[in-house]
C-alpha positions as a Markdown table, in Angstrom:
| # | Residue | x | y | z |
|---|---|---|---|---|
| 1 | Unk | 35.8 | 129.8 | 52.2 |
| 2 | Unk | 38.6 | 129.3 | 55.3 |
| 3 | Unk | 38.8 | 127.2 | 58.4 |
| 4 | Unk | 38.9 | 129.0 | 61.9 |
| 5 | Unk | 42.5 | 127.4 | 62.0 |
| 6 | Unk | 43.9 | 129.1 | 58.9 |
| 7 | Unk | 41.7 | 132.7 | 60.9 |
| 8 | Unk | 43.3 | 131.9 | 64.3 |
| 9 | Unk | 46.7 | 132.1 | 62.1 |
| 10 | Unk | 46.2 | 134.8 | 60.4 |
| 11 | Unk | 44.7 | 136.6 | 63.0 |
| 12 | Unk | 48.3 | 136.8 | 65.0 |
| 13 | Unk | 50.0 | 138.9 | 61.8 |
| 14 | Unk | 47.2 | 141.1 | 62.8 |
| 15 | Unk | 46.7 | 141.2 | 66.6 |
| 16 | Unk | 46.8 | 144.8 | 68.2 |
| 17 | Unk | 49.7 | 143.8 | 69.3 |
| 18 | Unk | 51.7 | 147.4 | 69.5 |
| 19 | Unk | 55.4 | 147.4 | 68.1 |
| 20 | Unk | 56.4 | 147.1 | 64.0 |
| 21 | Unk | 54.3 | 145.7 | 62.1 |
| 22 | Unk | 54.4 | 142.4 | 60.6 |
| 23 | Unk | 57.3 | 141.4 | 57.9 |
| 24 | Unk | 56.6 | 137.8 | 57.9 |
| 25 | Unk | 53.3 | 136.4 | 57.2 |
| 26 | Unk | 51.3 | 132.9 | 57.8 |
| 27 | Unk | 54.3 | 130.3 | 57.0 |
| 28 | Unk | 56.7 | 132.3 | 59.5 |
| 29 | Unk | 54.0 | 131.6 | 62.2 |
| 30 | Unk | 53.2 | 128.2 | 60.8 |
| 31 | Unk | 57.5 | 127.2 | 60.8 |
| 32 | Unk | 57.9 | 128.9 | 64.2 |
| 33 | Unk | 55.1 | 126.9 | 65.4 |
| 34 | Unk | 56.6 | 123.7 | 64.2 |
| 35 | Unk | 59.5 | 124.3 | 65.1 |
| 36 | Unk | 59.0 | 125.4 | 69.7 |
| 37 | Unk | 55.9 | 122.5 | 69.6 |
| 38 | Unk | 57.8 | 119.9 | 68.1 |
| 39 | Unk | 60.9 | 121.1 | 70.7 |
| 40 | Unk | 62.2 | 118.8 | 73.8 |
| 41 | Unk | 63.9 | 121.9 | 75.2 |
| 42 | Unk | 63.0 | 125.7 | 74.7 |
| 43 | Unk | 63.8 | 128.0 | 71.7 |
| 44 | Unk | 65.7 | 130.1 | 72.1 |
| 45 | Unk | 66.2 | 133.5 | 69.5 |
| 46 | Unk | 68.7 | 132.9 | 67.4 |
| 47 | Unk | 67.6 | 129.3 | 66.6 |
| 48 | Unk | 64.1 | 129.8 | 65.8 |
| 49 | Unk | 65.7 | 132.6 | 63.2 |
| 50 | Unk | 67.8 | 130.0 | 61.4 |
| 51 | Unk | 64.5 | 128.1 | 61.4 |
| 52 | Unk | 62.5 | 130.6 | 60.0 |
| 53 | Unk | 64.9 | 132.3 | 58.1 |
| 54 | Unk | 63.9 | 135.3 | 59.8 |
| 55 | Unk | 65.9 | 138.3 | 60.7 |
| 56 | Unk | 66.6 | 139.1 | 64.3 |
| 57 | Unk | 64.4 | 142.2 | 64.6 |
| 58 | Unk | 61.8 | 140.5 | 62.6 |
| 59 | Unk | 62.2 | 137.1 | 65.3 |
| 60 | Unk | 61.8 | 139.1 | 67.9 |
| 61 | Unk | 58.6 | 140.9 | 66.6 |
| 62 | Unk | 57.4 | 137.3 | 66.0 |
| 63 | Unk | 58.3 | 136.2 | 69.2 |
| 64 | Unk | 56.5 | 139.7 | 70.8 |
| 65 | Unk | 53.6 | 138.5 | 68.7 |
| 66 | Unk | 53.2 | 134.8 | 69.5 |
| 67 | Unk | 53.5 | 136.0 | 73.3 |
| 68 | Unk | 51.0 | 138.7 | 73.2 |
| 69 | Unk | 48.9 | 135.7 | 71.5 |
| 70 | Unk | 49.2 | 134.1 | 74.9 |
| 71 | Unk | 50.8 | 131.0 | 72.6 |
| 72 | Unk | 53.8 | 131.2 | 73.6 |
| 73 | Unk | 55.6 | 131.8 | 77.4 |
| 74 | Unk | 59.7 | 133.2 | 76.9 |
| 75 | Unk | 62.2 | 133.1 | 79.6 |
| 76 | Unk | 66.4 | 133.3 | 79.8 |
| 77 | Unk | 66.5 | 130.2 | 77.9 |
| 78 | Unk | 63.9 | 130.9 | 74.7 |
| 79 | Unk | 60.7 | 130.2 | 74.0 |
| 80 | Unk | 57.6 | 127.7 | 74.6 |
| 81 | Unk | 54.5 | 126.9 | 73.9 |
| 82 | Unk | 51.9 | 127.6 | 76.3 |
| 83 | Unk | 48.5 | 125.2 | 77.2 |
| 84 | Unk | 46.3 | 127.8 | 74.5 |
| 85 | Unk | 49.8 | 127.3 | 72.6 |
| 86 | Unk | 50.3 | 123.4 | 72.5 |
| 87 | Unk | 46.4 | 123.4 | 71.5 |
| 88 | Unk | 47.1 | 125.4 | 68.4 |
| 89 | Unk | 50.4 | 123.3 | 67.7 |
| 90 | Unk | 48.1 | 119.9 | 67.8 |
| 91 | Unk | 45.2 | 121.4 | 65.3 |
| 92 | Unk | 48.3 | 122.7 | 63.4 |
| 93 | Unk | 49.6 | 119.2 | 63.5 |
| 94 | Unk | 46.1 | 117.3 | 62.7 |
| 95 | Unk | 45.7 | 118.9 | 59.9 |
| 96 | Unk | 48.8 | 118.5 | 58.3 |
| 97 | Unk | 50.6 | 115.4 | 60.7 |
| 98 | Unk | 53.5 | 115.4 | 58.0 |
| 99 | Unk | 56.1 | 118.1 | 56.9 |
| 100 | Unk | 59.1 | 116.8 | 55.8 |
| 101 | Unk | 61.8 | 116.9 | 52.9 |
| 102 | Unk | 62.4 | 114.4 | 50.6 |
| 103 | Unk | 64.3 | 113.2 | 47.5 |
| 104 | Unk | 62.0 | 114.2 | 44.7 |
| 105 | Unk | 64.8 | 115.5 | 42.0 |
| 106 | Unk | 62.7 | 113.4 | 39.5 |
| 107 | Unk | 59.7 | 116.1 | 39.3 |
| 108 | Unk | 62.2 | 118.4 | 37.9 |
| 109 | Unk | 60.8 | 120.4 | 40.5 |
| 110 | Unk | 64.3 | 122.1 | 41.6 |
| 111 | Unk | 67.1 | 120.8 | 43.9 |
| 112 | Unk | 65.7 | 120.6 | 46.8 |
| 113 | Unk | 61.7 | 119.4 | 47.7 |
| 114 | Unk | 59.6 | 119.2 | 50.5 |
| 115 | Unk | 56.4 | 117.5 | 51.2 |
| 116 | Unk | 53.1 | 118.0 | 53.3 |
| 117 | Unk | 50.2 | 116.2 | 53.9 |
| 118 | Unk | 47.0 | 118.0 | 54.0 |
| 119 | Unk | 44.6 | 116.0 | 56.2 |
| 120 | Unk | 40.9 | 115.1 | 54.7 |
| 121 | Unk | 41.3 | 118.0 | 52.4 |
| 122 | Unk | 41.1 | 115.9 | 48.7 |
| 123 | Unk | 37.6 | 117.6 | 47.8 |
| 124 | Unk | 39.4 | 121.4 | 48.4 |
| 125 | Unk | 41.8 | 120.6 | 45.5 |
| 126 | Unk | 40.4 | 121.5 | 41.9 |
| 127 | Unk | 43.6 | 121.2 | 39.6 |
| 128 | Unk | 46.1 | 121.3 | 41.6 |
| 129 | Unk | 46.9 | 125.4 | 40.4 |
| 130 | Unk | 46.2 | 127.3 | 43.4 |
| 131 | Unk | 49.1 | 125.3 | 45.3 |
| 132 | Unk | 51.5 | 125.2 | 42.7 |
| 133 | Unk | 50.5 | 129.5 | 42.7 |
| 134 | Unk | 50.9 | 130.1 | 46.6 |
| 135 | Unk | 54.1 | 127.8 | 46.5 |
| 136 | Unk | 55.7 | 130.0 | 43.7 |
| 137 | Unk | 54.3 | 133.3 | 45.5 |
| 138 | Unk | 56.6 | 131.6 | 49.0 |
| 139 | Unk | 60.1 | 131.6 | 46.6 |
| 140 | Unk | 59.9 | 128.3 | 45.4 |
| 141 | Unk | 60.4 | 126.6 | 42.2 |
| 142 | Unk | 57.2 | 125.0 | 41.9 |
| 143 | Unk | 54.4 | 122.2 | 43.3 |
| 144 | Unk | 53.0 | 118.9 | 43.0 |
| 145 | Unk | 49.4 | 117.8 | 44.2 |
| 146 | Unk | 47.5 | 114.9 | 44.6 |
| 147 | Unk | 45.6 | 113.4 | 46.2 |
| 148 | Unk | 45.1 | 109.9 | 48.1 |
| 149 | Unk | 42.5 | 107.5 | 47.2 |
| 150 | Unk | 41.4 | 103.8 | 47.7 |
| 151 | Unk | 45.5 | 103.3 | 48.0 |
| 152 | Unk | 46.4 | 105.1 | 45.3 |
| 153 | Unk | 47.9 | 109.1 | 44.6 |
| 154 | Unk | 45.4 | 110.7 | 42.2 |
| 155 | Unk | 46.6 | 114.0 | 40.0 |
| 156 | Unk | 43.6 | 116.6 | 40.2 |
| 157 | Unk | 41.7 | 115.1 | 36.8 |
| 158 | Unk | 41.6 | 111.9 | 38.4 |
| 159 | Unk | 44.3 | 110.2 | 36.9 |
| 160 | Unk | 45.9 | 107.6 | 38.5 |
| 161 | Unk | 49.4 | 108.8 | 38.9 |
| 162 | Unk | 50.9 | 105.5 | 38.1 |
| 163 | Unk | 49.3 | 105.5 | 34.6 |
| 164 | Unk | 50.0 | 109.4 | 34.0 |
| 165 | Unk | 52.6 | 110.3 | 31.3 |
| 166 | Unk | 53.5 | 112.8 | 32.7 |
| 167 | Unk | 55.2 | 111.1 | 35.5 |
| 168 | Unk | 56.8 | 107.6 | 34.8 |
| 169 | Unk | 58.2 | 106.7 | 38.4 |
| 170 | Unk | 56.5 | 106.0 | 41.8 |
| 171 | Unk | 59.1 | 108.1 | 43.3 |
| 172 | Unk | 58.6 | 110.0 | 45.6 |
| 173 | Unk | 55.5 | 108.6 | 46.6 |
| 174 | Unk | 56.6 | 104.9 | 47.8 |
| 175 | Unk | 58.9 | 107.4 | 50.6 |
| 176 | Unk | 56.4 | 109.1 | 50.9 |
| 177 | Unk | 53.9 | 106.6 | 51.6 |
| 178 | Unk | 56.6 | 105.0 | 53.9 |
| 179 | Unk | 56.6 | 108.2 | 56.1 |
| 180 | Unk | 52.8 | 108.6 | 56.2 |
| 181 | Unk | 49.9 | 106.7 | 57.6 |
| 182 | Unk | 47.7 | 108.1 | 55.0 |
| 183 | Unk | 44.1 | 108.5 | 54.5 |
| 184 | Unk | 41.6 | 108.3 | 52.1 |
| 185 | Unk | 40.6 | 112.1 | 50.9 |
| 186 | Unk | 44.3 | 113.1 | 52.2 |
| 187 | Unk | 46.4 | 115.7 | 50.4 |
| 188 | Unk | 49.6 | 115.2 | 49.4 |
| 189 | Unk | 51.8 | 118.5 | 48.0 |
| 190 | Unk | 55.3 | 118.0 | 46.6 |
| 191 | Unk | 57.2 | 121.5 | 46.4 |
| 192 | Unk | 60.6 | 121.7 | 45.4 |
| 193 | Unk | 63.5 | 124.6 | 45.2 |
| 194 | Unk | 67.2 | 125.9 | 45.4 |
| 195 | Unk | 67.2 | 125.8 | 49.0 |
| 196 | Unk | 65.5 | 123.6 | 51.3 |
| 197 | Unk | 64.3 | 126.6 | 52.8 |
| 198 | Unk | 62.0 | 127.8 | 50.2 |
| 199 | Unk | 61.1 | 124.2 | 49.2 |
| 200 | Unk | 59.3 | 124.0 | 53.1 |
| 201 | Unk | 57.9 | 127.7 | 52.4 |
| 202 | Unk | 56.9 | 126.8 | 49.0 |
| 203 | Unk | 54.8 | 123.5 | 50.3 |
| 204 | Unk | 53.4 | 125.4 | 54.2 |
| 205 | Unk | 52.1 | 127.8 | 51.8 |
| 206 | Unk | 50.3 | 126.0 | 49.3 |
| 207 | Unk | 49.0 | 123.7 | 51.8 |
| 208 | Unk | 47.3 | 127.0 | 53.5 |
| 209 | Unk | 45.0 | 127.4 | 50.3 |
| 210 | Unk | 43.9 | 124.3 | 51.7 |
| 211 | Unk | 43.2 | 125.2 | 55.4 |
C-alpha cells in the first residue's frame, strides 16, 4: 500500500491546475523539492530546468503546479519553499535521508552511479526486481538493492553481501557507509546509467517503489 507521502507527490501531478498537461513524473517532483529545499537561496527557472533535465515549458508547468499546491512561492529571483513545502521537504528527506552520486563501476551498472537510502523499508523489499525495473523504466541501465541489518548489507535473498559470489568487493558499500547514518532495516539502492542525471532518476524511481 502506498504511503501518504507518495500519494501527496502523485496528487501534484493530477491536481486541478488549469494549464498544460504534466509531461513529467514523480521523480521530477522529487528532484525539484530536493533542489529548492537544499538551496540556501531561491532557485531560478533555468537552474531548476538544468537540475531536472526538463525543458523550459515543462519547468514552467511544474513550478505552476508546485505553486498551485502551495508548496513554493515564486518571485523575480526564483522559487522557495512555503511552510507547507518545507514540511513536505522534511517528510521526503526523512524517508530518503541520502541521495548522492557514488563511484560504483564494479557493479557494472553503467558509467555513472547514484545511491539513495530509504529509511526503514527493508521489509518491503522482495527480490529487488521491482526496484531494478523501476530504475530501468526511468532510463537507468539497472539498479542493485540491499538491506542494512545488524551492521551488514544483505541482498534480498538474505545473504550477507560479502558472502555473495556475485559481488566480490566491499565497494561501494564502505563509501556509502561513511556517507550515511544507516539504521536497521534501511534500504540502499544503487542505480547506474550512462549519464549522472539518469542514474539519479533511476535511483529515485526505484526508491519510490518502497514509499
